[in-house]
C-alpha positions, 0 to 999 in steps of 0.5 A, spaced: 971 384 582 974 380 587 971 378 594 976 382 598 974 388 594 967 387 596 968 386 603 972 392 603 967 397 600 962 394 605 966 395 610 968 403 608 960 403 607 959 402 615 964 406 617 962 412 612 955 412 614 956 410 621 951 403 620 955 399 625 948 396 627 948 393 620 954 389 621 951 383 625 945 382 620 950 382 615 955 377 618 948 372 620 947 373 612 954 370 610 954 365 615 947 362 613 950 362 606 956 359 607 951 353 611 947 353 605 952 351 600 957 347 604 950 343 606 947 342 598 950 335 598 952 332 604 950 327 609 948 333 614 942 335 611 937 331 616 941 335 622 941 342 619 933 340 617 931 339 624 934 346 627 929 349 622 
């Protein structure tokens, strides 16, 4: 399943079930996962560590 298909299915679920309050939570999870993937092997780790 492609990433676009997954996002479309998620959006359809939110739209059908009227669960728009879940959107900010999902967006935060996506941003944090991208941050974790980006920071795994870079010199930015000490700076990100200080945020948490």
